N, C-alpha and C positions, 0 to 999 in steps of 0.2 A: 504494501498499501503507500511505502514512505520511497517509493524509487524514485532517482535523480531525475533531471532533467535533461536533455540532452538538447546542448546547446552550441554543439560543436555540426558548422556545414556539412553535409554530407564532402567527403574527399571524390573528387573529378582526378581519374588517372587518366594520363597523357599514354602512357605505350601499350594500349591497346591502339589507338589509331595508328603507331608508329608500326605496329602489329600487322594490320592490314592492309596501310598503304604500301608496305614493305611485299604483302602476297599480291598485293595486284598487280604493282610493278613487276613484280617476277613473271607473272603471266602473259601480260600482255608483252614482257621482253621473248617468252617462249614463243608466244605467236609471232611475233615480228621474224623470230631466225626462223622456225619452222616455214614460213612463210617463202622468206629467201632462200634456202633449201631445196622444195619443193620447186621454186622456181627455175632454180640451178638446174637441178637433175631435169628437168624439164626441157631445158637449153640443150641439155649435153646429148636428150634422147631424140630429140625434132632432127631429122634427117633434112629439111628445107632450111636450116638457120646454117645463114653463112660462117665459117670458119671465121675466129679472130682476127685480127690485122687483113681483112681481105678490102679490097676496094668493095663499095655499093654497086649492085648491081641497078640498072636502069631499065 
């Protein structure tokens, strides 16, 4: 019945924001990396792609 009142404000933690920001950044970089790798593989397998260093055909 005689409980002390909680006068301190609730704590606002910042580390969850950093954690979730790092997770989102990791996922975005992974998507970009896989996209560039897939594009490179598709370019290597395409027989109609000109070789690097050759003049473009008109």
